[in-house]
C-alpha positions in Angstrom: -111.9 120.8 48.9 -108.8 122.6 47.7 -106.8 124.5 50.3 -104.5 126.2 47.8 -101.9 127.0 50.5 -98.5 125.8 51.3 -99.8 123.0 53.5 -101.1 121.3 50.4 -97.5 120.4 49.6 -96.9 118.5 52.8 -97.5 115.0 51.2 -95.1 115.8 48.4 -92.4 117.1 50.8 -92.8 114.0 52.9 -92.5 111.8 49.8 -89.3 113.5 48.8 -87.7 113.5 52.3 -88.5 109.8 53.0 -87.6 108.7 49.5 -84.2 110.4 49.8 -83.6 109.3 53.4 -84.5 105.6 52.8 -83.4 105.6 49.1 -86.7 103.7 48.6 -89.3 105.5 46.5 -92.1 103.0 47.4 -91.7 103.9 51.1 -91.7 107.6 50.3 -94.8 107.4 48.1 -96.6 105.4 50.7 -95.8 107.9 53.5 -96.8 110.8 51.2 -100.2 109.2 50.4 -100.9 108.2 54.0 -100.1 111.8 55.2 -102.3 113.3 52.5 -105.2 111.0 53.4 -104.9 112.0 57.1 -104.9 115.7 56.1 -108.0 115.3 53.9 -110.0 113.4 56.5 -108.9 115.2 59.7 -107.2 112.1 61.0 -104.1 113.8 62.3 -106.1 114.9 65.3 -107.4 111.5 66.1 -104.1 109.8 65.6 -105.9 106.5 64.7 -103.5 104.6 62.3 -106.1 101.9 61.7 -108.8 104.3 60.5 -106.3 106.3 58.4 -105.0 103.1 56.7 -108.6 101.8 56.1 -109.7 105.1 54.6 -106.6 105.2 52.3 -107.3 101.7 51.0 -111.0 102.0 50.6 -111.4 105.6 49.3 -108.1 106.3 47.5 -106.1 103.2 46.5 -109.0 101.0 45.5 -110.5 103.5 43.0 -107.1 103.6 41.2 -107.3 99.9 40.7 -110.9 100.0 39.3 -110.1 102.9 36.9 -110.2 101.4 33.3 -107.1 103.3 32.1 -105.0 102.3 35.1 -106.1 98.7 34.8 -105.2 98.7 31.2 -101.7 100.0 31.9 -101.1 97.4 34.7 -102.3 94.6 32.5 -100.0 95.7 29.7 -97.0 95.9 32.1 -97.7 92.4 33.3 -97.6 91.0 29.7 -94.4 92.9 29.0 -92.8 91.5 32.2 -93.6 87.9 31.1 -92.2 88.5 27.7 -89.0 90.1 29.0 -88.4 87.2 31.4 -88.7 84.7 28.6 -86.2 86.7 26.5 -83.7 86.8 29.3 -84.1 83.1 30.2 -84.1 81.8 26.6 -80.4 82.1 25.8 -81.4 83.8 22.6 -79.8 87.1 23.4 -76.4 85.5 23.9 -76.8 83.5 20.7 -77.8 86.7 18.8 -74.9 88.7 20.2 -72.4 85.9 19.3 -73.5 86.1 15.7 -72.7 89.8 15.7 -69.1 89.2 17.0 -68.2 86.9 14.1 -67.1 89.9 11.9 -65.4 91.9 14.7 -61.7 92.4 14.1 -60.8 95.8 15.5 -61.3 97.9 18.6 -63.7 100.2 16.8 -65.7 97.3 15.5 -65.8 95.7 19.0 -67.1 98.9 20.6 -69.7 99.7 17.9 -70.9 96.1 17.8 -71.5 96.1 21.6 -73.2 99.5 21.1 -75.5 98.1 18.4 -76.2 95.0 20.5 -77.4 97.2 23.3 -79.6 99.1 21.0 -81.1 96.0 19.3 -81.8 94.3 22.6 -84.0 97.3 23.6 -86.8 95.4 25.3 -85.1 95.0 28.7 -83.0 97.8 30.1 -81.9 95.7 33.1 -81.5 92.5 31.0 -79.3 94.2 28.4 -76.1 94.4 30.5 -76.4 90.8 31.5 -76.9 89.7 27.9 -74.5 92.0 26.0 -71.8 92.2 28.7 -70.8 88.5 29.0 -70.7 88.0 25.2 -68.4 90.9 24.4 -66.2 90.7 27.5 -63.8 88.0 26.1 -63.6 89.9 22.9 -62.8 93.2 24.7 -60.1 91.4 26.7 -58.6 89.9 23.6 -58.4 93.3 21.8 -57.1 94.9 25.0 -60.1 97.2 25.6 -60.9 98.0 29.2 -63.8 96.4 30.9 -64.7 99.8 32.2 -65.3 100.8 28.6 -67.6 97.8 28.0 -69.6 98.8 31.2 -69.8 102.3 29.9 -71.1 101.2 26.5 -73.8 98.9 27.8 -74.9 101.5 30.4 -75.2 104.0 27.6 -77.5 101.8 25.6 -79.7 100.2 28.1 -81.9 102.8 29.9 -81.1 105.6 27.3 -82.5 103.5 24.5 -85.4 102.1 26.5 -86.6 105.6 27.6 -87.1 106.6 23.9 -89.4 103.7 23.0 -93.1 104.1 23.7 -94.3 100.5 23.4 -92.1 98.8 26.0 -92.3 99.0 29.8 -90.6 102.4 30.1 -92.9 104.1 27.7 -96.1 102.5 29.1 -95.1 103.5 32.6 -94.3 107.1 31.7 -97.4 107.6 29.7 -99.4 106.3 32.6 -98.0 109.0 34.8 -98.6 111.7 32.1 -102.2 110.7 31.5 -103.0 110.8 35.3 -101.9 114.5 35.3 -103.8 115.2 32.1 -106.9 113.7 33.6 -106.6 115.7 36.9 -106.0 119.0 34.9 -108.8 118.2 32.4 -106.4 118.3 29.4 -108.3 116.8 26.5 -106.5 118.2 23.4 -103.3 116.2 24.0 -103.1 112.4 24.6 -100.4 110.6 26.7 -99.1 109.1 23.4 -98.8 112.6 21.8 -97.0 113.9 24.8 -94.5 111.0 24.9 -93.7 111.3 21.2 -93.5 115.1 21.4 -91.0 114.9 24.2 -88.6 112.5 22.4 -86.6 115.3 20.6 -86.2 117.0 24.0 -84.8 113.9 25.8 -81.4 115.5 25.4 -79.5 113.4 27.9 -80.7 110.0 26.4 -79.8 111.2 22.9 -76.4 112.4 24.0 -75.7 109.2 26.0 -76.4 107.0 23.0 -74.5 109.3 20.6 -71.3 109.6 22.6 -70.3 105.9 22.3 -69.6 105.7 18.5 -68.0 109.2 18.7 -65.5 108.1 21.3 -64.9 104.7 19.6 -64.3 106.2 16.1 -61.8 108.8 17.1 -60.5 107.1 20.3 -61.5 110.2 22.2 -61.2 108.9 25.8 -60.8 111.4 28.6 -60.6 111.4 32.4 -60.2 108.1 34.3 -61.4 106.2 31.2 -58.4 107.3 29.3 -56.2 105.9 32.1 -58.2 102.7 32.2 -57.7 102.3 28.4 -54.0 102.9 28.7 -53.7 100.2 31.4 -55.8 97.8 29.4 -53.6 98.3 26.3 -50.8 96.7 28.4 -53.0 93.7 29.0 -53.9 94.6 32.6 -57.6 94.3 33.6 -59.8 95.6 36.4 -61.9 92.5 36.6 -64.5 91.4 39.2 -66.0 88.0 39.9 -67.3 86.0 37.1 -71.1 86.2 36.6 -71.5 83.3 34.2 -73.7 81.5 36.7 -76.2 84.3 36.6 -76.6 84.1 32.8 -78.8 81.5 31.2 -77.1 79.7 28.3 -78.0 76.6 26.3 -76.2 74.9 23.4 -79.5 74.8 21.4 -80.4 78.5 21.9 -80.8 80.3 18.6 -80.5 83.9 17.4 -84.1 83.5 16.1 -85.2 83.5 19.7 -84.7 87.3 19.5 -85.9 88.3 16.1 -88.7 85.8 15.5 -90.8 86.9 18.6 -90.2 90.6 17.7 -91.3 89.9 14.1 -94.5 88.3 15.4 -95.1 91.2 17.7 -94.8 93.7 14.8 -97.0 91.6 12.6 -99.8 91.4 15.3 -99.6 95.2 15.8 -99.9 95.9 12.1 -102.8 93.4 11.8 -104.7 95.0 14.6 -103.9 98.7 14.2 -103.2 99.3 10.5 -107.0 98.9 9.6 -107.6 101.8 12.0 -105.2 104.1 10.2 -102.3 103.8 12.7 -99.8 105.4 12.8 -101.1 108.1 10.5 -104.4 108.5 12.4 -105.0 108.6 16.1 -106.0 105.4 17.8 -107.6 105.5 21.2 -105.4 104.6 24.2 -107.5 101.6 25.2 -107.3 100.1 21.7 -103.5 100.7 21.5 -102.9 99.1 24.9 -105.0 96.1 24.1 -103.2 95.7 20.8 -99.8 95.9 22.5 -101.0 93.3 25.2 -102.0 91.0 22.4 -98.8 91.5 20.5 -96.7 90.8 23.6 -98.7 87.7 24.4 -98.3 86.1 21.0 -94.6 87.1 20.9 -94.2 85.2 24.2 -96.2 82.3 22.9 -93.9 82.1 19.9 -90.8 82.1 22.0 -92.2 79.4 24.3 -92.9 77.2 21.3 -89.4 77.9 19.8 -87.7 77.0 23.1 -89.7 73.7 23.3 -89.0 72.8 19.6 -85.3 73.4 20.1 -85.3 71.5 23.5 -84.1 74.6 25.4 -87.1 74.6 27.8 -90.1 72.4 28.0 -93.5 73.9 27.5 -94.3 73.8 31.2 -90.9 75.3 32.1 -91.4 78.1 29.6 -94.9 78.9 31.0 -93.4 78.9 34.5 -90.8 81.5 33.5 -93.5 83.5 31.8 -95.7 83.6 34.9 -92.7 84.5 37.1 -91.8 87.4 34.8 -95.4 88.6 35.1 -95.0 88.6 38.9 -91.8 90.5 38.7 -93.7 93.6 37.6 -95.5 93.8 40.9 -93.1 96.5 42.3 -93.5 98.6 39.2 -97.3 98.3 39.5 -97.1 99.3 43.2 -95.1 102.5 42.3 -97.6 103.4 39.6 -100.6 102.9 41.9 -99.1 104.9 44.7 -98.0 107.6 42.3 -101.6 107.8 40.8 -103.0 107.9 44.4 -100.6 110.7 45.5 -101.7 112.7 42.4 -105.4 112.3 43.3 -104.7 113.1 47.0 -102.6 116.2 46.1 -105.3 117.4 43.7 -107.9 117.3 46.5 -105.5 119.2 48.8 -105.0 121.8 46.1 -101.3 121.2 45.5 -101.4 121.7 41.7 -103.5 124.9 42.1 -101.0 126.2 44.7 -98.0 125.4 42.6 -99.6 127.0 39.6 -100.5 130.1 41.6 -97.0 130.5 42.9 -95.5 129.9 39.5 -97.7 132.6 38.0 -96.5 135.1 40.6 -93.2 135.6 38.8 -91.4 132.3 38.0 -90.2 132.7 34.4 -91.7 130.0 32.1 -88.4 129.5 30.3 -86.7 128.3 33.4 -89.1 125.5 34.2 -87.3 122.9 31.9 -83.9 123.5 33.4 -85.1 123.6 37.0 -87.1 120.4 36.4 -84.0 118.7 34.9 -81.8 119.6 37.9 -84.4 118.6 40.5 -85.1 115.2 38.8 -81.3 114.6 38.6 -80.8 115.3 42.3 -83.7 113.0 43.3 -82.6 110.2 41.0 -79.0 110.5 42.1 -79.9 110.2 45.7 -82.4 107.4 45.4 -80.8 105.5 42.5 -84.3 105.2 40.9 -85.2 107.1 37.7 -88.7 105.5 37.7 -89.4 106.7 41.2 -88.2 110.1 40.2 -90.6 110.3 37.3 -93.5 109.4 39.6 -92.6 112.3 41.9 -91.7 114.9 39.4 -94.4 114.5 36.8 -97.0 115.6 39.4 -95.0 118.8 40.1 -93.9 119.8 36.6 -96.9 119.1 34.3 -99.3 121.4 36.3 -96.7 124.1 36.5 -95.9 124.0 32.8 -99.6 124.2 31.9 -100.3 127.0 34.4 -97.6 129.4 33.2 -97.6 128.2 29.6 -94.1 126.7 29.7 -93.3 124.4 26.8 -95.0 121.2 27.9 -93.0 118.7 25.8 -89.7 120.3 26.8 -90.7 120.1 30.5 -91.6 116.4 30.2 -88.4 115.7 28.3 -86.5 117.6 31.1 -88.0 115.3 33.8 -87.1 112.2 31.8 -83.6 113.4 31.0 -82.9 114.5 34.6 -84.1 111.2 36.0 -81.8 109.3 33.6 -78.9 111.7 34.2 -79.1 111.2 38.0 -79.4 107.5 37.6 -76.2 107.4 35.4 -74.3 109.4 38.0 -75.5 107.3 41.0 -73.2 104.6 42.3 -76.3 102.9 43.9 -78.5 102.7 40.8 -79.5 99.3 39.4 -78.1 100.1 35.9 -74.7 101.0 37.4 -74.6 97.8 39.3 -75.8 95.6 36.5 -73.6 97.3 33.9 -70.4 96.7 35.9 -71.6 93.1 36.7 -72.3 92.4 33.0 -68.9 93.8 32.0 -67.1 92.0 34.8 -65.5 95.1 36.2 -65.4 96.7 39.6 -68.6 98.7 40.4 -66.6 101.7 41.6 -64.3 101.6 38.6 -67.4 101.8 36.3 -68.9 104.6 38.3 -65.6 106.6 38.3 -64.8 106.2 34.6 -68.4 106.9 33.4 -69.0 109.9 35.6 -67.0 112.5 33.4 -69.0 111.4 30.3 -72.3 111.6 32.2 -71.4 115.1 33.6 -70.4 116.3 30.2 -73.7 115.1 28.7 -75.6 116.5 31.7 -74.0 119.9 31.3 -74.9 120.0 27.6 -78.4 118.9 28.4 -78.8 121.6 31.0 -77.8 124.3 28.6 -80.0 122.8 25.9 -83.0 123.0 28.3 -82.3 126.6 28.9 -82.4 127.3 25.2 -85.4 125.0 24.6 -87.3 126.8 27.4 -87.1 130.0 25.3 -87.2 128.8 21.7 -89.1 125.4 22.0 -87.7 123.9 18.8 -87.4 120.1 18.4 -84.2 120.5 16.4 -82.2 121.9 19.3 -80.9 118.4 19.9 -78.7 118.8 16.8 -77.0 121.8 18.5 -76.5 119.6 21.6 -74.8 116.9 19.4 -72.6 119.5 17.8 -71.6 120.8 21.3 -70.9 117.2 22.4 -68.5 116.5 19.4 -66.7 119.8 20.1 -66.2 119.2 23.8 -65.3 115.5 23.5 -62.6 116.3 20.9 -61.2 119.1 23.1 -61.2 117.1 26.3 -59.6 114.1 24.6 -56.7 116.4 23.3 -56.2 117.7 26.8 -55.9 114.2 28.4 -52.3 113.2 29.1 -52.9 109.5 28.6 -54.1 110.1 25.0 -51.1 112.3 24.2 -48.8 109.6 25.6 -50.5 106.8 23.7 -50.4 108.7 20.4 -46.7 109.5 20.8 -46.0 105.8 21.3 -48.0 105.0 18.2 -46.1 107.5 16.1 -42.8 106.2 17.4 -43.8 102.6 16.7 -44.8 103.5 13.1 -41.5 105.3 12.5 -39.6 102.3 13.8 -41.7 100.0 11.6 
């Protein structure tokens, strides 16, 4: 029975407070679900933790596991986890990246090739820094490019690229959250796939994060602490951290084909299964699409296991073991999803969505929803260091509000995703920050300090873009955001003393020559 009063928000508030206090979204979601179940069943008065926990498992969590949509999403994530683990433990990523470095002769080529490497190895946002970083690190040292710059490049192409792709773990996870809200709100005219694709042009922060790397590299437009780091690196001085070579799997027989061949198989399987159904020009049901993706990931993994065995990189049994371990690594993601789904169901029963919608209709301007969503998501992500956990919390708040007051839905979804990514990029405790600095071999705080001005610049542009998109709702607004980025980066680079000093030295050197 829906209460439609402020008490219906208690589980969500508890989730936020505990997530921020513990910096652990799983703990926060669990506490939120538990409190909601106690409210629904009058168990706060009995203070019986055993009964409360039992009711939560039996009546709320278990139904999420038996739901066909939820089960399909979890199965797909498990297959993705196994494939990603194989890719990371095959040595193919390093072999592929080393091929790219053969033609690199200049600073610009080094930076753009590292950028392209991060884009091409899109299947693992957390694996990308540990694959691309160690390969390009010696090259960056040789060309006197700072390791902070390398960390910035791989951080700008790991999560920002992954969040734009619907058929890897990020997209599947996000669509699972979206569909849960659509189901609760009886939205039938839009699918989770439609919503994800529709939100891509409004993922302003991800687009800006990816675009800033070649811009800075082409025109040498460094500013803030990064310009100072580059000036120091040009003298041959490095801010290096401990070597991470022991964490990276390498093998003398690893081939670049370990990357492109499985991906080619994956694409072929998808075409074989979905093209006869008219995809991508005609809609395909979510269950069919997820089953096709699961099949494609399985055969891609099978291909990679065979390739590793044929090249004597890993035996068949070893390859299967890695695959199974990778599947198990998705357990935490599955737990977050299940708890997020459960919290959504509990909050719906309490009337949280109805209450939020009612309050929003009482005067909150529809055009402000995207900008406010972006800021809230950024704060939560920054404090917790988890963009995925932020999505789980924010989608439940934003989608019902957007639908209730007719705010632009795709823009609002894009705002949640952009805000979560922005906060993650600014957070010194996020996994991507830690792994990017580790992969580049530079101090973690140095990476945080040098990347922050770029992240704040892109975040500021994204915020203004969401204010504009809230009013005009045009997918081409990202072009204006990119124009603003170019203008501001050029201006800031001109105002940076280190750049002025370096350019004057270069001119003097040319005159002497």
